[in-house]
N, C-alpha and C positions, 0 to 999 in steps of 0.2 A: 166419275173419272176413275180409271183404274191406275193405281200407282204401283209400278214394278221396281223392285230393287235390283241391284246388280246380281245379288245372290239368287233371286227367283228366276231371273233371265238365264243364268248359268245352268240351273237345274232343268229348266225348260229345254234348252238347247241340247243338253246331254240326254234327255229322255226321248226326244223326237226320233233320233236314229234307232233307238231300242224299240220304240213303238212300231216303226216302219218294218224292222226285221221280224218282229212278232207277227204283225199282220201278214207279211209276205209268207211266213212259215205256215200260217193257217191255210193258205191256198195251195200248198205243195203237197204232193203225195210222196210217200217214202220211195226212194229209188230201190230197184231190185238188184240183186247180185247178177253178174253177167250170165251165169248158167241158170238162173231162176226165172225162166220164161214160161208162159202158158202156150206152148206150141200146139199141143194136142189135147183135145177135150177128152176127159175120161169117158169110157163107154166101150161098146163092142165094135171092133175095127175089122173090116174086110181088107185083106192085103193081097193084091195080085202080084205074083212073083213070076217074071217072064225071062227065060233064058234067051240070050242073044248069041247066036252062032253064025259067024260069017256075015254079019250085018242083017241077018234074018231073025225075027222074033218067033219063038215057039208059042204054043198055047199056054196061057198063064196057069200057074199053080195057085190055088186060093188057100190062104191061111187066115183063120179067124183067131183073134185074141181079144181078151177083155182087159182093158186098162182101168185100174181103180184110181180113186182120188189121190191116194198117197203114193202112187207109183211115179218113179222118175221116168219121163218120156224117153230120155236118152238110153237108159239101160233097158227099158221095156221094149223099144223097137229094135235095139241092137241084139237082144237075145231072141227075138221073134223072126227077124228077117235075115236070111242067109242065102247061100247058093244051094239050090235044090240038088239033092243027091250027094252032098258032101257034108262031112262033119266039120264044122267050123267053130272057132272060138272067137268071140267078140271082145274087143278091148278098146281103151282110149275113147270112150264116148264123149263127144264135145257138143255143147249147146251153142247155137248162134242165135242171132235175132230172129231169123225166119227158118231155121233149119237145124238139123242134127247131122253129125258125122261120126264114124267110128271105123276102127281097123278090124279086119278079119284075117285070121290065120286058119287055113284049111289044109293041113299037112304041109306040103312044100309050096302051096299057092298062098300068096299074100295079096290082099285086096283092100280097098277103101270103099266104104258105103257112105252115101250122103242122101239126105231127104230135104226137100224144100217144101214148106207148108204155104199154100196160098190162102188157107184159112185154118182154124183150129179143128176142122173136120175133114180136111183133104190134103194129101201130099203127093208129090211125084219124086222119083229119085232113081239112083242107079248104084250098082256095085261095079267098080272099075279095077282092073288088074293090068299092069303094064300099059297104062294109058289107053285101054280099050274097054268099052262097056261090055260086061259079060252077063249082067242081069239088069233088067228094067223093073222098077218098083213103082206101084201106085196103090194108095190106100184111101179108104173112105170110112168115116165113122158112120155106123148104121143105126145104132140104138143104144139105150142105156143097158148096162149089165144087170141082169135080173137075178143071177145066182153066182156065187164065187167060182163055180166050176165052168162058167161060160167061156 
C-alpha cells in the first residue's frame, strides 16, 4: 500500500502541469518570423518577363539569375525583375506566406510588383501601374547554381 502525505500530493499536482508543458514543447517547432519564409529554393532561375500593352502580351524577355542559399528572396527577385527597357529602382520588398511584393520607381512611373509561389520552384506575378498590368512575370527554378557567376 502506497501512503501519500499531503505534502507529496501537493508536489505531484504542481509538477504535472510543468511536465505537460515540457512534453508539449518537445513536439513544437520554433515559429519563424513573418518575413522568414522559404518561398524560393536556391538555384538557377529562368524568369520570363512579358510586356502587356493594350491587353496584348509581347514575346517574353528571358532573364536568368542564380539565387544562393544566403540570398534574401525578396531582395533577390526585386533587383532582378523589372520593366524591360526602363531603369527602375526597387524598394519596400515584403514577404508574405506565399508571395513577395515590392515597389518600383522608374523615372516618373511608379509601380508595384507581386509574385505568388505555387511551389518553391515556380511563381507567377505581375507589375501593375495605375491599376493596370503592364508586365506579366513567370519564373521556374531550373537547376543548382554551379558557379558564382551563373
